[in-house]
N, C-alpha and C positions, 0 to 999 in steps of 0.2 A: 506611499502606495495608494492611499485612499483617493488623492487627487487624480492619480493616473486612472483608477477605475472609473471615477466620475467623468473624466475627460473622454475615456473610451466609450462609455455609454452615450454621451452627447454626440460623439463622432458617428456612431452607428445610427443614431436616430436621424441626424442630418443627412447622412448618406442615403438612408431609406426615403427621406422626404424629398430629396433632390434628384433622385434617379429612379429608373424602372426596376426596382428591386423589392423583395419581400423581407420584412424583419419579423422574426418570431422570438418572443420572450418566454422564458421559463424561470422558475425560482421556487424557493421554499424557505420557510422560517420555522426553526424548531427550538425547543427547550428541553432540557434534561436536568432532573434533580435527583441526586444520589444520597442515600443515607448509609454510612459505613456501619457494619454490624459488630465486628469483634470488640469485646469490652475495653481492651486497652486503647483502641483507636475510635471508639464509637462516636458518631456525630455526623454532621453534614459533610459531604465531599463535593463532587462536581455540582455546580449551579450555573449551567451553561445556557446561553442563548446563541444559536448559530444561524447564519444566513447564507444563502447561495442564490446568486442571480446570474443567469446566462442569457445570451442573445446570439442569434444566428442570422446573418445578413446573406440572403440567397439571390444570386443573379444567374440567368442562363448564359450570360456572356463571359463573366470572369470568375464564376464559382461561388464559394461560400467563405465567409469570415465568421468564426466562432469565438466567443469570449465568455469566460466564466470567472466570476469573482466570488470570494468567500470572506466571511468575517465571523469572529468568535468573541464573545464577552463571557468570562467566567468569574462570577462574583465571589467564588470561593478563594481564588488566588488573588483577588483584589483586596483582601484583608490587609490591615496594617502590618501584621507579623510577617508577611511575604514581601513587603515593600523593599525595593532595591536588591532583591535576590534573584537568581535565575528562575526560581519557581514563580516569582511575581511577574516575570516576563511572559508567562503563559496566560495572564489575566485577560489580555485583549490583543486582537490581531485582525488586520484587514489586508488582504493580498489578492493579487491577480493570479488565479489558479491555472487558467488555460487561455491561450490566445494564439490562434493559428488560421492560416489561409489554406483552403483546400480546393483543388480543381482537378479536372480529368478530361481525357480525350480518348475515345475508343477503349483500348485495353489498358491504358495507362491512367494512373491517378497519383497525385502528389499533395502533400501538406507541408507547410512551412511555418514554424513558430513554436510556442511553448505548449507542449502536449504530453500525452501519456501513451505508452505502447504496452499492451498486455500479451504475453506469450504463454503458450502451454495450456495444460488442462487442469492444473491444480487450483484449488479454491483458496486454501489458507497456507500452504507450504510453497515456498518459492524455489522451484527446481530449475526451470528454464526462464522463469519470469524475472529477469535480472536488470532490465533497462532502467526502471525508475526506483530510486531509493525510497525507503519507508520513513514515515513520521511515527515514532514510537513514544512520544511524550505522554500519551495516555495508554501506553503499552498496547494491549490487543483490543481495547475497547473501540477505538476509532476504526480499526481494521475490520472488526466484526460488524460494525454499524454500516460502513460503506467503504468498499475497496478503493474507489477513486479518491476518497478523502484522505486515506492513509498513504497514498503514493504522492511523491513530489514530482511535479511536472518539470520537463527539461526542454531547453531550446534545441530544436533539431530540424532536419529535413528528412521527410519520410516519403520514399518513392515506391510505388507498388505497381505490379504488372499481373494481369489475369490472362493467362494463355489457355489454350484448349486443354492441356494436360496438367500444367503446373501454374501455381500462383507464386510470385516472388515479391519480396520486400527488402529494400535497402535503407538503412538508417545511417545518417551522418549527424553526430551529436557534438555540439561545441560548448556545452555547459556541463558542470558536474555539481551535484548536491550530495553532501554526506548524509548518512542516517541521522535523523533528529532524535536525540536521546532525552530522557526526562531531565528537567532542570534540577540542580541541587536543592534538596529540601522539598521537592514535590512528591506527590503521593506515590508514584511508581518509580522513584529513585531508590537507592540503597546506599549503605555506608561505602561499599566498594565502588559503586558507580559515582558517588559524590567525590570521592578521592581522585578517581580517574578524571572527572570533569574539571576539578580544581587544578590538577597537574596540567591538563590541556590548556587551560586559560593562561598559564605562565609560560608556555612554550611558543616559539614562532609558528605561525600558521602557514603550512606549505601545501595548501589545497591546490589541486591542478587549476590552471587558469584557462585563458581562451586562445593560447598559442596553438598553432596547428599540431604540434607534437603532443598536446594534451587532449586532443579530440578523441572521440570514441566512434566505433563502427559496429553495425549490426546487420545480420542477414537472416532472412527466413524464407523457406520454400514450403509450399503446401500442395497437397494433391489428394483428390478423392479417389480411393481405390474401390472398384466395384460400384455399388449404388449408394453407399452411405458411410464408408469407413474413411475417416480423415487422418492423413499422415502429415506431420510437420517436421521439418529439419531446421536447426538453428545454429548460428555461429555469432559470437560476441567478443569483441576486443574493446574493453572499456576500463572502468575503475571499480575496485572494491569500495563500497560506500562507507564501510566502517573505518574510523580513524585508529591508527596504531601509534605507539610511542617508540621512537628510535633514539639510541644513545650514540655518544661520540660523534658529533655533539648531540645533546638532548633536543629533540624536536618532535612535532607532530608529523606523521608520515602517512601517505596514502599509496596503495600499491595497485598495480594493474591486475585486471581480471580477464582471463581467457576461458571461454566456455563453448563447448560443442554439445548439442543436445538434439533430442527427438521427442515427438509426442504422437499419441495415437488415440483415436476415439472411434468406437464401433458399437452398434446395437447388438444385444444378445437377447432376442425375444423382447420381453417387457423391460429388460434392463439395458443400461448403457455402461460399457467399460471404458474407462479413461486412464491414460498412463503418460508419465513423463520420465525421461532418463537423461542425465547430463554428466559430462566429465569436465571438471575444472582443472586446468593445467597450471601447475605451480601456484596454487591458491594460497593466499596469505591467511594463516590461522593464528588466532590470538593465544599467546602463552600466558602463564600465571603472572608474569611480570609486566604484562601489557604490551610487550613487544611481539613482533611477528615471526613465525616460522613458516616454512614453505613446503608444501607437499601437494601431490595430485589428490583430488577429491572427487568421488563419484556419488551421485544421488539418483534414487529411483522412487517413483510414486505410482501406486495402483489404486484406482477408485472404481466404485460401483454406484450407480444411481438408479432409483426406481421412482416413477411418477405415476400415481393413480389419479382418479377423478377428484378425490377429496383429501389425499395425503401423499407425501413424498418423503424419500429418505436418500441420504448420500453418505457413503463411507469412503474414507481415503486413508491410505497407509504410506508413510514415507520412510525410506531407509537411506543411510549414507555412511561413508567411511573414508577416512584419509588413508592414502597408501604412499609408499616410497618416502616415509619420513626420515629426515637426517638423524644421525645418532644423537640421543639425548632429548629428542623432541617427543612430547606427548601427543599421541594420535587423537584425532577427533572422530567421534561417533555420533551420527544423527539418527534418531528414531522417533517417529511421532505418528499420531493418529487423530482423525477428526470424524465425528459422527453428527450428522444434522438430520433432525426429524421435524416434520411440519404437518399439521392437521388443519384443514380448512373447513369452515362452517359458515352458515348463513350467507350462501352465495359468494363465498370467498371474502366476505367483509370481516369475518372474525378468524384470526389465524393464531394458533397455539404452536410454538416452536421450541425446540431444545437443541442447543449446540454444545458439544463437548470437544475441546481441543486439549491434547495431552502430549507433552514432551516426555517420552518414555526414557530417553537417555539421561535427562536432567531431573526426572521425577517431579515434574511440575505441570500445571495446566490450569484450565478454567472451564466452567460450565455456565452457560447463559440460558435461563428459562424465561420466555417472554410470551405475553399475550398482547396482540395488537387488534385494534378494532377501527375499521374505517367508518367514521361517523357520517361523513358526507364525501363528495368527490374531492373536497379540498382539505378535510381534516382527518388526521390519523392519530389515534391515541394508543398508548402502550404502557404496560407495567411489567416488571420482571425483576430478576435477581442475577447477579454475577458472583460466582463462587470461585475463589482462587485457592490453590494449594501448592506447596512445594517451597523449598529453600535452596535449591541446588544450582542456580545459575546467576549470571551477572545481575539481571533484574530480579532480585530476590525479594522476600517479604510479601509474597502474594497473599498469604493467609490474612494479613492485616488489612487487606483491601476488599474483602468480600462485602457486598452491598446490595441493597434494594434500590430500585429506581422507578421513576415515572417519567414519561416523555410525551410530548405532543408536537405534531408537525402540521403546518399549514402550507399548502401548495398553491403557488400563484396561478 
């Protein structure tokens, strides 16, 4: 993949040099160093260097080509004790994160290639935002740091229409990426998850392929009601990104996902109200033996945002419940909340923030307190802490991963 990224960069440069186009580059290089706090696990954890390089080739005649590459080097997982293990595979990676061509004419626009699509109004809870699977190898840390980093891009065609009253979007997706789970022996794995991953490694991989019957479809419609109320409608027929274990014969199995949803965003004086609601039809739900049961599942989210000159806050509450469970199947309940507070000082160069995420159904969560300072236009420094609690879900053992961290980012 490294040679592909280098070849792509050279192709973009040559295209810009040999034609009447404009090439814009952007990128960043960051480092993060974590120190784990609990006495049983005390010591250094993440020791990452991360890079992102993006280019956009723009032409009035044939549109835009966007390419984004990413790379990670984690010296913590590069230790000899992780060599040859799934955890050691997280030590270094270089990949093409996005690559797509975008063009438009009058009310129509389209993009083709490896890309991401974000649906709905939720920030941290995925209610209608179902298109791109997550990368959970660092559990919530990468998702909190940057949404796009924690989403896996897919090869798709994205067609959009902007009419006088409605905007519409059609997705045709011919690739599938499962949720990326922590490697066995890595920080955010657990005994139960390690056993599940080891069983998966011994079973035939039946991941959906590129045949037409394996493709996914998505549709979104949006409309502005009155002066500022945004309404969205969604439909998705694709794949549940989580793997399940099926028996007779034993194999890894993926199941279809069918979702109908809606979203709303409207101002209420100085506040903004945001909400999502979704119905998942015959959703695959994990049972205690790792196999799937099927039931309809509904989810709803309600959020309130407030933004002042020097501070802001955002509160979101998510509820969900499975219905129509077959006899003998344990129902699934979803309940969670997030609270984000931010205070800006020194002309917005100094930012103090606190984010709390809590899974109330599983009695687990995390809190991140962070202080960031923009030293120059190119340098951003940060220090903070991540506190985890709870033992009640598949990704258990959060308490042993509480940590202090320092980070620095240089922008190209």
